[in-house]
N, C-alpha and C positions, 0 to 999 in steps of 0.2 A: 558679186567679185572680190569682196573687201574692201571695196570704197563707200566712204559714205557720201550717201544720198544729198542732193544738192538739187532745188532745185528748178524745174527747165521752161523756157518759152516759147514754143510754137507758133511762129505765122505763117498766114497765106500772102497771098502778091498785095500791094497795094490797088484800090479798086480807086477809081478818079468818075468824073461826071459822066462819061459819054454808057458806063456799063448801065443796066435796070436792075435793080432790085428788088428783095422779094418786102424789106420793110421802109415804108415810105421816109420814117425820121431819118434812115441812114441814107437813103435816096437823096434829101435836101442837104446832111450834111456832107455829102460828098461833091456838091456843087463849087462847096470853097474849099472843104477840104480832103487830101488823099486818106481812106482807112480801111482796115485789113480785120478779119479774124483775128483771132487769139489765143492761143488756148494758154493755162499754165496749168502746169503739173506739180503741185505744191508735194506730193508722197502720190509712191507707186497707185493708179487707182483711184487717185485723187483727183479731177481734173475741175478748174475753173475755165467755165469759157467767157468772153466777152467781144468787145468791139476795140480797137485802138485808133485812134486820129493821127494824124501829125499834125499840128497846130501851130508850129513856129520851128525858130532854126535850134534840132535837136530839143524840141518841146513835146510829148506828147502826153494825150489824156487816155485812159480805161473808162469806158460807160457801157453799162444795161440798163435791160429792164427792169431789176431786179426786184422783189416782191418784198419791201419792208418788215411785214410781218411776220416771215418766215426763213428772212434773210433767203432766198430761195430766187431762181428764176426761169421766167419760161418762154426762152427763145422760140422756139416754134409759133406756138400762140398770143403772144405775148398783145397787149393793147397800147402798149406804151404811154399810159397815163401817167406812169414815174418816169422816169431818170434818173439814173443814177450813178454820180463820177466815182470810181475807184478809187482815180488815185490821178494825178497833174503828175510831172514829172521830168527833168532834166536829164537826159543823155549825158554822159560823163565827158564820151570823145568826139560828142554833136555841137550839142553846146556853145552857143555865143554867151554875148552881153543880152540879149532880150531878156524881158520880165516874163517870167512863166505863167504869172496869175494872171497879168492884163491882155494874154494872147488867152489864158482860161474864159475871163470876162467876154472877150470881141468873139471866140466860138461859141458863148451860149447867147450874144446879144445875134448873133448867125441864126442858132438854133430858135429864138424866143421868132424869127420874121417867118418861120413856115407858114405855107399856108393849111390849111383846114390842120391845124398843130390840135394833135390830142394828146400832148402833155400837160397836166396840170401841176405836177411840179418835181422839182430839178432838188434834187437834195443829195447829200454825202457826211461820210461820218470824218472828221478832222484826225488825223491820227499820226503821229510822228512814225512811221513806218522804219525806220534806221533804227529806232531804239523797244519797237512792240513786237514782244518775242510771235505773238500770231500773225505776225507782217514780212517772218524769215522767206519765203514765198517769193515774197516780191524783190526784197534784197539781193536772194539768189540768183533769181532769176532776169531781173532789167542791168542794164547799166547804169545804174543811179548817181547821181553828181550828189557825191555827199555835204554837207553845211554841219557845221556843229552849234550853228543859233537857232537851229528850228527843233522846239519842241510843241508836243500836243497843246499847252496852253499856249502857247505865241502862232499856234496854226488859225485856230478858233477865232484870236484878235486877227490876227492878217486875213484872215477869208474874211470874216467879217465886214474888213474894212475894202481889200482889194472886189469883192466877190459879192459881196453885202448878204452874206450868210446868217442865218437864226436858228438858234434855238428853240427845236419843236417839241411839241406832247408824242411824239412817237418812237420810244425806246429801241433800241438798237440790244442783240441779243446777248449784250455784258449790262443793259440796265440801263447807257448813257443814253443822251439825245441823238436823234439827226439832228441835224443842218439843214434847211432848206435856202434856196436862193429867195431872199427876201421881193422882190423888184419883178419876179417870172411874173408877165401879165402877156402872153399870147394875144396878137390884134387879131388875129384871122384865126380862133378855137374851131375842133373840128364840132360839127353837128351835131356830132353822137350823142342824146341826153344818155347818159349810163350813167348810175348812182358811183360816188368815188369811192372805193376798198376803203380808203383810207385817211378819214378826217381827222386821226391825229396829226400827221405830217402838217396841215393846212392851220393846226394851232400850235400857236407862241406857249413855247413851254412857260414863262410868268405871266 
């Protein structure tokens, strides 16, 4: 109707631990954090489905079991051997003085303690979403709290220090390395003996 298209975010109600969930990973997360399904519409007919957890006062995390080699996800059939952090962000109207990366680390520590844990790798792609044009859908759809100090290079250093991420040999669709959480080591891993499909995620870039 003559208006410029802007990306949008649609969410379901918050889910807490009293609900029985299809995915055991989400069931475990909900023991401590409320979660909900989220749909980001980048363009008409172009959707990104993920889950969202509230991990602090105005702090949120978007996550999925994304397939790194295809940049795709299979939410119905995924075995959750990989856990992709799309974004940790602060809501502009809700956030107080809580450290978002510390909240993210505490979230991952809770996830690591999951019984019969299927997740072999937690990984991400540090990106300055405020400046990266490929992330316009995030800045348009989410009420992000801006920061002039954030750059991709700074994020790589900060994530490495605060969350313990390291570059891997697994490349993303732009030819840059994904970063995995280096200390990830569930004490109660899944008993399923399947060959891990993305071994380069387990290898350091250097």
